[in-house]
C-alpha positions in Angstrom: 0.0 0.0 0.0 1.8 3.1 -1.2 -0.9 5.7 -0.7 -4.5 5.8 0.5 -6.7 7.7 -2.0 -10.1 8.6 -0.7 -13.3 9.5 -2.6 -15.9 11.0 -0.4 -19.5 10.5 -1.5 -21.6 12.9 0.4 -20.2 15.7 2.6 -22.8 15.9 5.4 -22.1 16.1 9.0 -20.8 12.5 9.3 -18.3 12.7 6.4 -17.2 16.2 7.5 -16.5 14.7 11.0 -14.6 11.9 9.3 -12.5 14.5 7.3 -11.7 16.4 10.5 -10.8 13.2 12.3 -8.4 12.2 9.5 -6.8 15.6 9.6 -6.4 15.4 13.4 -5.1 11.8 13.4 -2.5 12.5 10.7 1.1 12.3 11.6 4.3 13.7 10.0 6.4 11.5 7.8 9.8 10.7 9.0 11.2 13.4 6.8 8.9 16.1 8.2 9.5 17.6 11.6 6.7 17.2 14.0 6.8 20.9 14.9 5.9 21.9 11.3 2.8 19.7 11.5 1.4 20.6 14.9 -1.8 22.6 15.1 -4.6 21.8 17.5 -8.2 21.2 16.4 -9.1 24.5 18.2 -6.3 26.3 16.3 -7.6 25.0 13.0 -11.2 25.9 13.9 -10.3 29.4 14.8 -7.7 29.8 12.0 -5.0 30.6 14.7 -2.6 28.0 13.6 0.9 29.3 12.8 1.5 26.4 10.4 0.4 27.4 6.9 -2.1 25.0 5.4 0.3 24.1 2.6 2.9 22.9 5.1 0.5 20.9 7.1 -0.3 18.8 4.1 3.1 17.2 4.6 1.6 15.7 7.7 -1.0 13.6 5.9 0.1 10.1 7.0 -2.0 7.6 8.9 -0.6 4.9 11.2 -1.8 1.6 9.7 -1.3 -1.8 11.4 0.7 -4.4 9.5 -1.0 -7.7 9.1 0.1 -10.6 11.4 2.4 -8.2 13.3 2.2 -5.9 16.3 3.8 -3.1 14.4 2.4 -0.2 12.4 3.6 2.0 9.6 2.8 5.4 8.3 0.9 5.5 5.0 0.3 8.8 3.1 -3.2 9.7 2.2 -5.1 12.2 0.1 -8.6 13.0 -0.9 -9.1 12.6 -4.7 -12.9 13.4 -5.0 -15.7 14.9 -3.0 -19.2 14.6 -4.4 -22.2 16.2 -2.7 -25.9 16.6 -3.5 -26.2 20.3 -2.5 -22.6 21.6 -2.6 -21.4 20.4 -5.9 -18.3 18.2 -6.5 -14.6 18.5 -6.7 -12.3 15.8 -8.2 -8.7 15.8 -9.2 -8.1 15.9 -12.9 -7.5 12.6 -14.7 -4.5 12.2 -17.0 -6.6 12.7 -20.0 -8.3 15.9 -18.8 -7.5 19.3 -20.2 -6.0 20.7 -17.0 -3.5 17.9 -16.6 -2.6 17.7 -20.2 -2.2 21.4 -20.5 0.5 21.4 -17.8 1.9 18.0 -18.6 1.3 16.3 -15.3 -0.8 13.3 -14.3 -3.5 12.9 -11.6 -0.9 11.8 -9.0 0.4 15.3 -8.8 -2.9 16.7 -7.4 -5.0 16.5 -4.3 -8.0 18.2 -2.9 -7.5 20.8 -0.2 -9.6 19.1 2.4 -9.5 21.9 4.9 -10.6 24.4 2.2 -13.4 22.1 1.2 -14.6 21.9 4.9 -14.5 25.7 5.2 -16.4 26.2 1.9 -19.2 23.7 2.7 -19.6 24.9 6.3 -20.0 28.5 5.1 -22.6 27.5 2.5 -20.4 27.8 -0.6 -20.1 25.4 -3.5 -17.2 23.1 -4.1 -15.3 23.7 -7.4 -12.2 22.3 -9.0 -10.6 25.7 -9.6 -9.8 26.6 -6.0 -9.6 23.2 -4.2 -7.5 21.1 -6.6 -3.9 21.8 -5.5 -0.4 20.2 -6.1 0.3 17.2 -4.0 2.8 17.4 -1.2 5.5 15.7 -3.1 5.1 18.2 -6.0 5.4 21.3 -3.8 8.5 23.6 -4.4 11.0 23.3 -1.6 
């Protein structure tokens, strides 16, 4: 398992709570410092976090148990699609789409800004590809 890719069908209170839990439970990779990933749920809620959203995306790793073992490992994750009935949809572009072909990259170089999607839906706005599809953490400039 190299990466967990999530498609969220429906973005009501239960799936928004799941999204928040995933963000809260995420851990830094071994190459990221834990200080660059720390922000409490209250900080995120009040936008008081000193860690920019773009840097916190480097922290999207979940601790997953290894079968037949008492050990775990960190597995990176990202949201690739959110589809809702009343707030629209946002999905990363496929390799054949006009966005990815125009810049010469495939779908692995994108992810959905989950925190941005939560903010938009909770403020009554629609989801759209133009503001929520962003470069993945491994494709960010240093």
